[in-house]
C-alpha positions as CSV (number, residue, x, y, z in Angstrom):
1,M,71.6,160.0,-38.8
2,K,69.2,159.0,-35.9
3,G,69.5,160.4,-32.8
4,D,71.4,163.1,-31.9
5,D,73.8,164.6,-34.4
6,R,75.6,167.3,-32.7
7,T,79.4,167.5,-32.9
8,L,82.2,169.1,-30.9
9,A,83.6,171.8,-32.1
10,G,87.1,170.9,-32.3
11,Q,87.2,167.9,-29.5
12,F,87.5,164.5,-30.8
13,P,89.3,164.6,-33.9
14,Q,89.9,161.3,-34.0
15,T,86.7,160.2,-34.2
16,R,85.8,162.9,-37.1
17,W,84.4,161.5,-40.6
18,S,85.0,165.3,-41.2
19,I,88.7,165.2,-41.3
20,V,88.7,161.7,-43.4
21,Q,86.5,163.8,-46.5
22,R,88.3,166.7,-46.4
23,A,91.5,164.6,-46.7
24,R,89.9,163.0,-49.7
25,S,88.8,165.9,-51.5
26,D,91.9,168.4,-50.9
27,E,95.7,167.8,-51.4
28,P,96.3,167.3,-47.8
29,T,97.4,170.3,-45.6
30,A,100.0,170.4,-42.7
31,E,96.8,170.2,-40.5
32,T,95.1,167.5,-42.1
33,R,98.2,165.3,-42.3
34,R,98.4,165.8,-38.3
35,A,94.3,164.9,-38.2
36,L,95.0,161.8,-40.2
37,E,97.9,161.0,-37.5
38,D,95.6,161.6,-34.8
39,I,93.1,158.9,-36.3
40,C,96.1,156.7,-37.0
41,S,97.3,157.1,-33.1
42,G,93.5,156.4,-31.7
43,Y,92.9,153.3,-33.8
44,W,96.2,151.6,-34.8
45,L,95.1,149.0,-32.1
46,P,92.4,147.3,-33.7
47,I,94.1,147.6,-36.9
48,D,97.0,145.5,-35.6
49,A,94.8,142.9,-33.7
50,F,93.1,142.3,-36.9
51,I,96.0,142.0,-38.6
52,R,97.2,139.3,-36.2
53,R,94.1,137.3,-36.1
54,S,94.3,136.9,-39.9
55,G,97.3,134.4,-39.1
56,V,100.0,136.8,-39.2
57,R,103.1,137.0,-36.8
58,P,103.4,139.7,-34.5
59,V,106.6,141.3,-36.1
60,E,105.0,141.0,-39.3
61,A,101.7,142.4,-38.3
62,E,103.6,145.5,-36.3
63,E,105.3,146.3,-40.2
64,L,101.7,146.0,-41.9
65,T,99.8,148.0,-39.3
66,Q,103.0,150.7,-40.2
67,E,103.1,150.2,-43.6
68,F,98.6,151.0,-43.7
69,L,98.8,153.8,-41.3
70,L,101.8,155.3,-43.3
71,R,99.7,155.1,-46.8
72,L,96.3,156.5,-45.4
73,V,98.2,159.4,-43.9
74,Q,99.5,159.7,-47.6
75,G,96.1,159.7,-49.0
76,E,95.7,156.2,-50.3
77,F,92.3,154.5,-49.7
78,L,90.7,158.0,-49.4
79,D,88.8,158.2,-52.9
80,H,86.0,156.0,-51.5
81,A,85.7,157.6,-48.2
82,D,82.2,158.5,-47.7
83,R,80.2,159.5,-44.4
84,E,77.0,158.9,-46.4
85,R,77.8,155.3,-47.0
86,G,78.1,154.6,-43.0
87,K,80.4,154.3,-40.2
88,L,84.0,155.2,-40.1
89,R,84.9,152.0,-38.2
90,T,83.2,150.1,-41.1
91,F,85.2,152.2,-44.1
92,L,88.7,151.7,-42.1
93,L,88.0,147.9,-41.8
94,G,87.7,147.5,-45.6
95,C,90.3,150.0,-46.3
96,V,92.5,147.0,-43.8
97,K,90.9,143.9,-45.6
98,H,91.7,144.9,-49.1
99,F,95.3,146.1,-48.4
100,L,96.1,142.8,-46.7
101,A,94.3,140.8,-49.8
102,N,96.7,143.3,-52.0
103,Q,99.8,142.5,-49.5
104,R,99.3,138.5,-49.4
105,R,99.0,138.9,-53.5
106,T,102.6,140.5,-53.5
107,A,105.6,138.8,-53.6
108,N,107.9,141.8,-53.1
109,R,109.1,142.7,-49.7
110,Q,110.7,145.7,-49.8
111,K,111.5,147.8,-46.7
112,R,108.0,149.3,-46.2
113,G,107.4,152.9,-45.5
114,G,110.7,154.5,-46.2
115,G,111.5,154.3,-42.6
116,L,108.7,156.7,-41.9
117,A,105.8,155.8,-39.2
118,P,103.2,158.2,-39.0
119,V,102.2,156.0,-35.3
120,S,104.5,155.1,-32.6
121,I,103.4,151.5,-32.2
122,D,103.8,150.3,-28.4
123,Q,104.0,146.4,-29.1
124,A,104.3,145.7,-25.0
125,V,100.4,147.3,-25.3
126,A,99.7,145.7,-28.4
127,E,100.8,142.0,-26.5
128,H,99.0,143.2,-23.6
129,G,95.8,144.2,-25.5
130,Y,95.8,141.1,-27.6
131,A,96.7,138.5,-25.4
132,A,93.2,139.4,-23.1
133,E,91.0,138.4,-26.2
134,P,89.3,135.3,-26.7
135,V,91.8,132.9,-28.1
136,D,89.4,131.0,-30.3
137,E,86.0,132.6,-30.1
138,L,86.5,135.8,-32.2
139,T,87.1,135.9,-36.1
140,P,89.1,138.9,-37.3
141,D,86.2,141.5,-37.8
142,A,84.8,141.0,-34.0
143,I,88.7,141.3,-32.7
144,F,89.0,145.0,-35.1
145,E,85.6,145.6,-33.5
146,R,86.2,144.6,-30.0
147,R,89.9,146.8,-30.0
148,W,87.6,149.3,-31.7
149,A,85.3,149.6,-29.1
150,K,88.0,149.8,-26.4
151,S,90.4,152.4,-28.4
152,L,87.4,154.8,-28.8
153,M,86.0,155.0,-25.2
154,E,89.7,155.2,-23.9
155,Q,89.7,158.2,-25.9
156,V,86.6,159.8,-25.4
157,M,87.1,159.3,-21.5
158,A,90.7,160.4,-21.7
159,A,89.9,163.6,-23.3
160,L,86.7,164.2,-21.1
161,A,89.3,163.5,-18.2
162,A,91.9,166.0,-19.0
163,D,89.4,168.9,-20.6
164,E,86.4,168.7,-18.4
165,M,86.7,167.2,-15.0
166,E,90.8,167.6,-14.0
167,K,90.8,171.2,-15.4
168,E,87.1,171.5,-13.1
169,G,89.3,169.5,-10.5
170,K,86.3,166.9,-10.6
171,R,89.2,163.8,-11.9
172,A,87.4,161.4,-8.6
173,L,84.0,162.6,-10.2
174,F,84.9,161.5,-13.4
175,D,86.1,157.8,-11.8
176,A,82.7,157.9,-9.8
177,L,80.5,158.6,-12.8
178,L,82.4,155.9,-15.2
179,P,80.2,153.0,-14.6
180,F,77.2,155.2,-15.5
181,T,77.9,155.8,-19.2
182,H,76.2,152.2,-20.5
183,L,79.4,151.1,-21.5
184,E,80.4,149.5,-17.9
185,A,78.8,146.3,-17.1
186,K,77.6,146.8,-13.4
187,P,77.5,150.4,-12.4
188,A,77.6,150.9,-8.6
189,T,74.3,152.2,-7.2
190,L,73.1,156.3,-7.2
191,A,73.3,156.0,-3.9
192,E,76.3,154.5,-3.2
193,T,78.0,156.9,-5.3
194,A,75.9,160.1,-4.5
195,D,77.8,159.1,-0.5
196,K,81.0,158.5,-1.9
197,L,81.2,161.8,-3.1
198,G,79.5,163.7,-0.9
199,M,76.8,164.9,-3.3
200,N,73.0,164.8,-3.1
201,E,71.8,162.3,-5.8
202,A,70.2,165.2,-8.1
203,A,73.8,166.7,-8.6
204,V,75.2,163.0,-9.0
205,K,72.1,162.7,-12.0
206,M,72.9,166.0,-13.7
207,A,76.7,164.8,-14.0
208,I,75.8,161.3,-15.3
209,S,73.5,163.5,-18.0
210,R,76.4,165.5,-19.0
211,L,78.8,162.6,-19.1
212,R,76.0,160.5,-21.2
213,G,75.9,163.7,-23.6
214,R,79.3,163.9,-24.1
215,L,80.1,160.3,-24.9
216,R,77.0,160.2,-27.5
217,E,78.2,163.5,-29.4
218,A,82.0,161.9,-29.9
219,V,80.4,158.6,-31.2
220,A,77.9,160.3,-33.2
221,E,81.2,161.6,-35.0
222,T,82.2,157.8,-36.0
223,L,78.8,157.5,-38.2
224,G,76.8,158.1,-41.0
225,P,73.9,160.1,-41.4
226,D,71.5,157.5,-41.4
227,D,72.6,155.4,-38.6
228,D,71.0,154.8,-35.5
229,L,72.9,156.1,-32.6
230,E,71.0,154.5,-29.8
231,A,71.7,151.5,-31.8
232,E,75.4,152.2,-32.2
233,M,76.0,152.8,-28.3
234,M,74.1,149.2,-27.5
235,H,76.6,147.6,-30.0
236,L,79.6,149.7,-27.9
237,R,78.2,148.3,-25.0
238,S,77.7,145.1,-25.8
239,L,81.6,144.7,-27.4
240,L,83.0,146.0,-23.8
241,V,81.1,143.7,-21.9
242,S,81.1,140.5,-23.6
243,P,83.0,137.8,-21.9
244,S,86.6,137.9,-22.4
């Protein structure tokens, strides 16, 4: 992989290609299944958004999303999982497209998932997120990518807030530094932030550098070995700050 390819020793498991590859190569263990469920929990929103934008009614989209996630957790689609081929989001989007195409070709509408659900889907969250997207401008692929970027950043930021900042009593610092991650449109000036936090600018710069590094590590975990990390960070930023 171009750029920094460090990993996070057990952190951000929902973004790790290694989980998917391990689930593919072995009989899924309870640990692997839980890890796959974490992936599903992290990324059901872009999947749901893609299915909806493909012309599926909200209620049916919920059923199809649950069905897809259940099959993923059970090991379906994983035979073709290969980090060497590129990004995790590209792999998952391809799986969703294949699944949806098969569903459309199948007239059988038996109850999906046998009553099991790997992820608790909050339809209010889905409705709010979907309603915030441009009505006519985004293709299903584009809305998947936007929701992917938002989901990824929300997961990373939540993990950082819980694991790093809150344990150290620095939640206010975390909130103030968030605009400096290159994933926000209009960051406050460094001087203003330093003054607000009662810190000198050098200390704020060091904290920003640390936060950016952790973000880069998490994003790197979703990429293939030949993907450009810098390009991916710029792409995620463009998705997050594009007009809605």
